[in-house]
C-alpha positions in Angstrom: -30.8 5.2 22.8 -33.3 2.4 22.5 -35.3 1.2 19.5 -38.6 -0.6 19.9 -39.4 -2.5 16.8 -42.5 -4.6 15.9 -44.2 -4.5 19.3 -47.9 -4.2 20.3 -48.8 -2.6 23.6 -52.4 -3.0 24.9 -53.6 -1.3 28.2 -50.1 -0.3 29.3 -49.7 2.6 31.6 -46.3 4.2 30.7 -46.7 6.9 33.4 -44.7 4.7 35.8 -42.1 3.9 33.1 -41.9 7.0 30.9 -40.7 6.4 27.3 -37.8 8.6 26.6 -35.0 8.6 24.0 -36.8 5.7 22.2 -37.2 5.2 18.4 -40.4 3.5 17.5 -40.7 1.3 14.4 -43.7 -0.9 13.4 -45.5 -0.5 16.7 -49.1 -0.4 17.9 -50.2 1.3 21.1 -53.8 0.5 22.0 -55.6 2.0 25.0 -52.2 3.0 26.5 -51.4 5.9 28.8 -48.5 7.7 27.2 -49.2 11.1 28.9 -46.0 13.2 29.1 -43.9 10.8 27.1 -40.9 12.4 25.3 -40.2 11.2 21.8 -38.2 14.3 20.9 -35.3 14.1 18.4 -36.4 10.5 17.5 -37.7 8.4 14.6 -41.3 7.3 14.8 -42.1 5.2 11.8 -45.1 3.0 11.0 -46.7 3.5 14.4 -50.4 3.5 15.3 -51.7 5.1 18.5 -55.3 3.9 19.1 -57.6 5.0 21.9 -54.5 6.4 23.8 -53.9 9.1 26.3 -51.2 11.2 24.7 -51.7 14.4 26.7 -48.5 16.4 26.8 -46.5 14.1 24.6 -43.4 15.7 23.0 -42.3 14.8 19.4 -40.1 18.0 19.0 -37.6 17.7 16.1 -38.7 14.2 15.3 -39.0 12.2 12.1 -42.7 11.1 11.9 -43.5 8.8 9.0 -46.5 6.6 8.4 -48.0 7.4 11.8 -51.7 7.4 12.8 -53.3 8.8 15.9 -56.8 7.4 16.2 -59.6 8.0 18.7 -57.1 9.5 21.2 -56.8 12.3 23.6 -53.7 14.4 22.8 -54.1 17.8 24.3 -50.9 19.8 24.5 -49.0 17.4 22.2 -46.0 19.1 20.6 -44.7 18.3 17.1 -42.7 21.5 16.7 -39.8 21.4 14.3 -40.7 17.9 13.2 -40.7 16.4 9.7 -44.1 14.7 9.2 -44.8 12.4 6.3 -47.9 10.1 5.7 -49.5 11.2 8.9 -53.1 10.8 10.0 -55.1 12.1 13.0 -58.7 11.0 13.2 -61.5 11.3 15.8 -59.1 12.8 18.4 -58.7 15.7 20.7 -55.6 17.8 20.1 -56.6 21.0 22.0 -53.7 23.4 22.4 -51.4 21.2 20.4 -48.2 22.7 18.9 -47.3 22.3 15.2 -44.7 25.1 15.0 -42.2 25.0 12.2 -43.5 21.6 11.0 -42.8 20.2 7.6 -46.1 18.4 6.5 -46.3 15.9 3.6 -49.4 13.8 2.9 -51.3 14.6 6.1 -54.9 13.8 6.9 -56.9 15.4 9.7 -60.4 14.0 10.0 -62.8 15.0 12.9 -60.1 16.4 15.1 -60.6 19.0 17.8 -57.7 21.5 17.3 -59.1 24.2 19.5 -56.4 26.7 20.4 -53.7 24.7 18.6 -50.7 26.5 16.9 -49.8 25.9 13.3 -47.2 28.7 13.0 -44.4 28.7 10.4 -45.8 25.5 9.0 -47.0 25.3 5.4 -50.6 24.1 5.4 -51.0 23.9 1.6 -53.4 21.0 0.7 -54.2 20.1 4.3 -58.0 19.6 4.8 -59.4 21.0 8.1 -63.0 21.0 6.8 -64.2 18.2 9.1 -62.2 19.4 12.2 -62.7 22.1 14.8 -60.1 24.8 14.3 -61.6 27.4 16.7 -59.0 29.9 18.0 -56.1 28.2 16.2 -52.9 30.2 15.7 -51.8 30.4 12.1 -49.6 32.8 10.1 -50.8 34.4 6.9 -47.8 33.1 5.0 -48.6 29.5 5.8 -52.4 29.4 5.2 -52.2 29.5 1.4 -53.9 26.4 -0.1 -55.4 25.2 3.2 -58.8 23.5 2.8 -61.6 24.6 5.1 -65.4 24.8 5.1 -67.4 28.0 4.8 -67.6 28.7 8.5 -63.9 28.1 9.1 -63.1 30.3 6.1 -65.0 33.2 7.7 -63.3 32.6 11.0 -59.9 32.6 9.4 -60.6 35.8 7.5 -61.5 37.5 10.8 -58.1 36.4 12.2 -56.4 38.5 9.5 -58.6 41.5 10.2 -61.0 41.1 7.2 -64.4 42.5 8.0 -67.3 41.0 6.2 -70.6 42.9 5.8 
């Protein structure tokens, strides 16, 4: 187990040196290729990912606190079974991402493409999706209470649950 603390990485391609079994604290990743990196069962605290390729990254069962993903491509990212606190994703693509059995607290999603992402068994109360694309997302009826969406998204979510509007 390795801890990286207080580092800034710019234009680093981690595909040749995959990050695995590493705790990240007070780090900045800018324009880095982190595709396929495995941060499962780790602590990721006070970290910023800016203009990064995070396709296929795994954060399964991790502790995510004070983390931002900004202007990044993160298709197929997996946060399943993670505890997420003070988390922001902005201006990013997270198509087919997995947020299954996630505990969210103080989370901001702004202009994110969540097409076909899964938010199953994750309480979405208070989370604002109104400025994001949530087409074809997977959600469970028990967890959608209190979610914030725009009109179009509300109609789409109603159809997911078999409600017919005339």
